[in-house]
N, C-alpha and C positions, 0 to 999 in steps of 0.2 A: 376568050380563046384559051386562056389557062385552064378554065373549068372544063372546057371541052377536051383538052388534052388529058386532063386528069381522069375524066370519065372514060376515055378510051383506054387509058392505062389500067384503070380498075377492071374494065371489061376484059381486057386481054389477059391479065393475070388471074382473074377469077376463073375464067373458062379454061385457061391453061392448066391450073391446078385441078380443076374439076375433072378434065379428061385424063389427066395423068393418074389421079386417084382411081377413077373409074376403070381404066385399063388394068392397073395392077390388082385391083380388087378382084376382077373376074379371072385374071391370069392365075393368081394364087389359089383362088377358090377351086378352080378346075383341077389344078395339080394336086391340091390337098386330097380331094376325093379320088383322083386317079391313083395316087400312091397308096391311099388307105385301102381301097378295094383290091388293088394289085397284091399288096402284101397279105391281106386277109385271105385272098384266094390261094396264094402260094403256100402259106403256112397251114391252112386248115383243110384245103381240098386237093391241092395238087399232090401233096406228099403221099397219101394213101393210093392214089391212082397210078403212081409210077410203078408200084409193085404188080399192077395188073398188066394187061396187054397194051400194046402201043395204040391200037385203034380206040380202045376205051379212053386212054389218056387224051387222045386228040378230041374225042367227043366231049369230054369234060371241059377241056380247054376252051372250045368254041362256045359251049353253053355258058360258061362263066364270063367270057368276054361279052356275050350278048347281055347277060345280066348286068354287067358293069355299065354297058352303054345305056341300058334302060334306066338304071338308077341315076346315072349322071343326068340324063334328060329330065328325069322326074324332079330331082333335087336342085337342079341348076336354077339360080334366081332369075326371075324375069324382069324385075324392076331394078333400075339403077340405084346405086347407093346415094345418099344425100350429098349434095356438093359441099365441100369444105368451105369455111369462111375465107374471105379474101385476106391477104397479109395485113399485119397490124399497122404497118406504116401508112397504108391507104386511109385508115381511120384518122390517123394523125394529120395527114394533109387535108382531109375534109374538115376537120375541126379548125385548122388554121384558116381555111377559106371562109368559114362561117363567122369568125371573129372580125 
């Protein structure tokens, strides 16, 4: 019974940490690329177009938003990151059970 409870405990914490890590990995990956392309676009492409007509500025704006979307879809990882190991005290309890 104790072993079963311990296994359930290990299972719960292992997958809790795995999904926690998985969620933040994708969240920060997405925002990193979003801000990177956003600032790149504004510093290098938007500034010269402001001096031209408003219509041209809007055209450039939508073209680079489309480019940003395509690059994000292309570089977005499709495989999940490897799960982190379970907490260290889980190994300690397992060693105690084996003795």
